[in-house]
C-alpha positions as CSV (number, residue, x, y, z in Angstrom):
1,M,73.1,92.3,-35.8
2,T,70.8,94.3,-33.9
3,V,69.4,92.7,-31.5
4,I,65.8,93.3,-33.3
5,D,67.5,91.5,-35.3
6,W,68.4,88.5,-33.2
7,L,64.4,88.5,-31.8
8,L,63.5,87.4,-35.7
9,D,65.8,85.2,-36.4
10,S,64.3,82.4,-34.8
11,D,60.7,80.7,-34.4
12,P,57.3,82.1,-35.0
13,A,56.2,81.6,-32.6
14,I,58.4,84.6,-30.9
15,R,58.9,86.6,-34.5
16,W,54.7,87.0,-34.3
17,Q,55.1,88.8,-31.1
18,V,58.6,90.7,-31.9
19,M,56.7,91.9,-34.6
20,R,53.7,93.1,-32.0
21,D,54.7,94.1,-29.0
22,L,57.8,95.8,-29.9
23,L,57.9,96.9,-33.8
24,D,54.1,97.7,-33.7
25,A,53.9,96.1,-37.2
26,P,50.4,96.4,-39.1
27,S,47.9,93.8,-37.7
28,A,47.9,91.9,-41.0
29,Q,51.4,91.1,-40.9
30,V,51.3,90.2,-37.5
31,E,48.1,87.7,-37.6
32,I,50.0,85.9,-40.6
33,E,53.5,85.8,-38.8
34,R,50.8,84.0,-36.2
35,S,49.8,81.7,-38.1
36,R,53.1,80.4,-39.2
37,V,52.7,78.8,-35.6
38,A,50.6,75.6,-36.3
39,T,52.5,74.7,-40.0
40,H,56.6,75.9,-38.2
41,G,58.7,75.1,-35.8
42,W,58.0,74.6,-32.3
43,G,54.3,74.9,-32.3
44,A,54.1,72.6,-35.4
45,Q,56.0,69.6,-33.1
46,I,54.2,69.9,-30.0
47,L,51.1,69.7,-31.9
48,S,52.6,66.1,-34.2
49,L,53.2,64.7,-30.5
50,Q,48.9,64.7,-29.7
51,S,47.7,61.2,-28.9
52,L,44.3,60.2,-30.5
53,D,43.4,60.4,-27.2
54,G,44.4,63.8,-27.0
55,K,47.1,63.5,-24.3
56,W,50.8,64.3,-24.4
57,D,53.4,61.8,-23.0
58,G,50.5,60.1,-22.2
59,G,49.1,62.1,-18.9
60,T,47.7,64.9,-17.9
61,Y,49.5,67.0,-15.1
62,R,52.5,64.1,-14.8
63,P,53.4,61.5,-18.4
64,G,51.8,58.2,-18.6
65,W,55.1,56.8,-17.7
66,A,55.2,59.1,-14.2
67,D,55.4,56.1,-11.4
68,D,53.9,58.1,-8.6
69,S,55.7,55.3,-6.2
70,K,58.7,57.3,-6.7
71,P,59.5,60.5,-4.9
72,F,57.8,63.8,-7.0
73,F,59.9,64.9,-9.6
74,D,59.3,67.7,-12.5
75,A,58.3,66.0,-15.9
76,W,57.4,69.0,-18.6
77,T,56.2,66.5,-21.2
78,S,52.4,65.7,-20.2
79,T,49.5,67.7,-21.8
80,T,48.8,70.0,-19.4
81,F,52.2,72.3,-19.9
82,A,52.2,70.9,-23.5
83,L,49.1,73.0,-23.9
84,Q,50.6,75.6,-21.5
85,Q,53.3,75.7,-24.2
86,L,51.5,76.5,-26.9
87,T,49.4,79.4,-25.0
88,D,52.8,80.7,-25.1
89,F,53.2,80.8,-28.7
90,G,50.0,82.2,-28.9
91,L,48.9,79.0,-31.4
92,D,46.1,80.8,-33.4
93,P,42.7,79.3,-31.8
94,A,40.6,79.4,-35.0
95,D,42.9,77.0,-37.0
96,S,42.0,73.9,-37.7
97,R,45.0,71.7,-36.3
98,A,44.8,73.9,-32.8
99,Q,40.6,73.1,-32.8
100,T,41.1,70.0,-33.8
101,A,43.8,69.0,-30.4
102,L,41.4,70.9,-28.4
103,A,38.2,69.1,-29.2
104,R,40.2,65.7,-28.1
105,V,41.1,67.4,-25.1
106,R,37.8,68.7,-23.6
107,D,36.2,65.7,-25.1
108,N,38.6,62.6,-23.6
109,V,41.5,64.0,-21.4
110,R,40.6,63.4,-17.7
111,W,43.1,64.6,-14.6
112,E,44.3,61.9,-12.7
113,A,43.9,63.6,-9.3
114,T,39.8,64.0,-9.4
115,D,38.5,62.2,-12.8
116,T,37.5,64.9,-14.2
117,L,37.7,66.3,-17.5
118,F,40.3,68.5,-18.0
119,F,37.9,71.4,-18.3
120,E,36.5,71.4,-15.2
121,G,39.3,70.9,-13.3
122,E,41.2,69.6,-10.3
123,T,41.0,70.7,-6.5
124,E,44.7,72.8,-6.9
125,P,44.5,75.8,-7.5
126,C,48.0,76.0,-9.3
127,I,47.1,73.8,-11.8
128,N,43.5,74.7,-11.6
129,G,45.5,78.4,-12.7
130,L,47.0,76.9,-15.6
131,A,44.0,75.0,-16.8
132,L,42.1,77.9,-16.8
133,T,44.7,79.8,-19.0
134,I,45.3,77.0,-21.4
135,G,41.6,76.2,-21.4
136,S,40.5,80.5,-21.2
137,Y,43.1,81.7,-24.3
138,F,41.3,78.2,-26.6
139,G,37.7,79.3,-26.2
140,Q,37.0,76.4,-24.0
141,D,33.8,77.3,-21.6
142,M,35.6,77.4,-18.2
143,H,33.2,78.5,-15.5
144,S,33.6,75.9,-13.2
145,I,37.4,76.1,-12.9
146,L,36.7,80.1,-12.7
147,E,34.0,79.9,-9.7
148,R,36.5,77.8,-7.5
149,L,39.4,79.7,-7.7
150,V,37.6,83.0,-6.8
151,T,35.7,81.3,-3.6
152,T,38.7,80.2,-2.1
153,A,41.3,82.8,-2.3
154,L,43.1,82.8,0.8
155,P,42.3,85.9,3.5
156,D,46.1,87.9,1.9
157,G,44.4,87.6,-1.0
158,G,46.2,85.0,-3.0
159,W,46.4,81.4,-3.1
160,N,48.5,78.3,-2.0
161,C,47.9,75.0,-3.6
162,W,49.0,73.2,0.3
163,A,46.0,75.3,2.0
164,Q,43.4,72.1,1.2
165,Y,46.9,71.5,4.1
166,G,46.8,73.5,6.5
167,A,48.2,76.7,4.6
168,R,46.5,79.9,5.6
169,G,49.1,82.5,3.7
170,S,49.3,82.2,0.3
171,S,51.7,81.2,-2.1
172,F,53.7,83.4,-5.1
173,S,54.0,80.5,-7.4
174,T,50.5,79.6,-7.3
175,T,49.0,83.5,-7.3
176,I,50.3,83.8,-10.1
177,N,49.2,80.9,-11.7
178,V,45.7,82.0,-10.8
179,L,46.0,85.4,-11.7
180,E,47.2,84.6,-15.2
181,G,44.4,82.3,-15.3
182,L,41.1,85.1,-14.3
183,L,42.9,87.2,-16.4
184,A,42.8,84.9,-19.4
185,A,38.6,84.4,-18.4
186,E,38.0,87.2,-18.1
187,R,39.1,88.7,-21.6
188,A,37.8,85.6,-23.1
189,S,34.2,85.8,-22.0
190,G,34.0,89.1,-19.7
191,T,33.6,89.0,-16.0
192,S,31.9,89.1,-12.6
193,A,32.1,91.3,-10.0
194,A,33.5,88.5,-7.5
195,A,36.7,87.7,-10.3
196,T,37.4,91.2,-10.6
197,T,38.0,91.7,-7.1
198,A,39.8,87.6,-6.5
199,R,42.7,89.5,-9.5
200,R,42.9,92.6,-8.0
201,S,43.3,91.5,-4.2
202,G,45.5,88.6,-6.1
203,E,47.6,91.9,-7.6
204,D,48.0,93.5,-3.8
205,Y,49.2,90.8,-2.7
206,L,52.1,90.4,-5.3
207,L,53.0,94.4,-5.2
208,E,52.5,94.9,-1.2
209,R,55.5,92.0,-1.0
210,G,57.4,94.3,-3.6
211,L,56.9,91.2,-5.8
212,M,59.2,89.0,-3.8
213,R,60.0,89.8,0.2
214,R,57.8,88.8,2.7
215,L,55.1,91.2,4.4
216,S,56.5,90.6,7.8
217,T,60.4,91.1,6.9
218,G,60.9,93.0,3.6
219,R,64.0,90.1,3.3
220,L,63.3,87.7,-0.2
221,V,61.5,85.2,-0.6
222,D,63.7,82.7,-2.1
223,P,66.3,83.9,-4.4
224,R,65.1,82.2,-7.3
225,F,62.5,84.6,-7.3
226,T,65.1,87.0,-9.2
227,M,66.4,84.5,-11.6
228,F,64.8,85.1,-15.0
229,S,63.2,81.8,-16.1
230,Y,62.0,80.1,-19.8
231,P,59.6,78.1,-19.7
232,T,58.4,79.6,-16.4
233,R,56.2,75.6,-16.1
234,W,54.3,76.7,-12.6
235,Y,56.8,78.9,-11.5
236,Y,57.2,82.3,-9.7
237,D,60.0,85.1,-10.7
238,T,59.8,88.4,-10.6
239,L,60.0,88.6,-14.4
240,R,57.2,86.4,-14.8
241,A,55.1,88.8,-12.4
242,L,55.6,91.7,-14.6
243,D,54.6,90.6,-17.9
244,Y,51.7,89.7,-16.7
245,F,51.2,93.6,-14.6
246,R,52.8,94.4,-17.7
247,S,49.9,92.3,-20.2
248,T,46.9,93.4,-18.0
249,G,47.3,97.1,-19.8
250,Q,47.5,98.7,-16.6
251,M,49.7,102.2,-15.8
252,P,52.7,100.5,-13.9
253,D,52.5,101.1,-11.0
254,Q,55.7,102.1,-8.9
255,R,54.9,99.3,-6.2
256,C,57.1,97.5,-9.3
257,A,60.0,99.6,-8.9
258,E,62.9,97.5,-7.6
259,A,61.8,94.2,-9.8
260,V,61.8,96.8,-12.8
261,Q,65.1,98.0,-11.4
262,L,66.7,94.5,-11.3
263,L,64.7,93.6,-15.0
264,I,67.5,96.9,-15.9
265,D,70.2,96.0,-14.5
266,R,70.6,91.8,-15.4
267,R,70.2,93.4,-19.3
268,D,74.3,92.9,-20.7
269,A,76.3,94.9,-22.9
270,D,74.7,94.1,-26.3
271,G,71.4,95.2,-24.9
272,R,70.0,91.1,-24.1
273,W,68.9,89.1,-20.8
274,R,70.3,85.9,-20.1
275,L,68.7,82.1,-19.4
276,E,69.1,82.4,-15.0
277,N,67.3,79.3,-14.5
278,T,66.4,76.0,-16.0
279,H,63.7,74.1,-14.6
280,Q,64.9,70.8,-15.3
281,G,63.0,67.6,-16.5
282,P,61.8,66.1,-19.4
283,T,60.7,68.4,-22.8
284,H,59.7,68.3,-25.9
285,L,61.5,70.7,-27.4
286,D,64.7,72.4,-26.8
287,F,65.1,76.2,-27.5
288,G,68.7,76.3,-28.1
289,E,69.4,78.3,-25.1
290,Q,72.1,77.5,-22.1
291,E,71.6,79.3,-18.5
292,G,73.8,81.9,-18.7
293,A,73.7,82.3,-22.4
294,P,71.6,84.9,-23.8
295,S,67.9,84.2,-24.6
296,R,65.3,85.1,-27.2
297,W,62.0,84.5,-24.8
298,I,63.8,86.1,-21.6
299,T,64.7,89.0,-24.0
300,L,61.1,89.4,-24.9
301,H,60.1,89.2,-22.4
302,A,62.4,91.6,-20.6
303,M,61.8,94.2,-23.5
304,R,58.5,94.3,-24.0
305,V,58.5,94.5,-19.9
306,L,60.7,97.7,-20.3
307,R,58.6,99.7,-23.0
308,W,55.6,99.0,-21.4
309,W,57.2,100.5,-17.7
310,D,58.6,103.7,-19.8
311,S,55.2,104.3,-20.9
312,Q,53.7,106.1,-17.7
């Protein structure tokens, strides 16, 4: 079985992206497969778990059963991460099931921290970046979050969720979440000069650091940045950053070269990539992928990044 055959032997959420990004299949065929995300497999499963009040697992950012009096832990079953997953799957926003789900969120779901509606956003730029990506993809009015993110960039060009508590330097994780949101908003409804400038500055923040290194010393910021994961949730790694730059449609920047070489070096003898870092916490889905074993999601992302890189 070839790597492509292995990728296609999976869920519609993967198959349609393989057809589009690796096989250049006719758009009509791609859309037929994409339409199955709402009715088959993982996408249908996530949709079926939404409550009539618009929430997944009773909560907006954390599930309703989370105990805020206890130390923080990650959980991936709440509304934010269910919607992030549906966005990653490429659920067609025009599908009636998607429209019903998003209307429930738009009209009912509020952030725990601020009691504002979901698509109005809350205070943390990392969370607002996630919401901006989701809302822009699904055709919601996102001007409130967009304006807030554009005006809260730090002097070094990126963003940091801890800025409100005094942090002066940006965070790789916060910045990638915001960048994905800004790009999604630009694609959905155009952009302003200020938003474009903010996005370019955020990109330069990552590129100047080679996607993984401290600007001051050149040392690796965090070993986990070099460990590939899926789903990424709010976390940063170099594959996520590379896939973002691929998705912009821009020509590859040579400042990505070290991260690309890392990607090439991690390919196994069969031409696949392994899941190296699982972000632990309760989930709705089991993709059947274990740490240390080949991952279809990571292999899909890696192959399309290298296809983009080789196009230069």
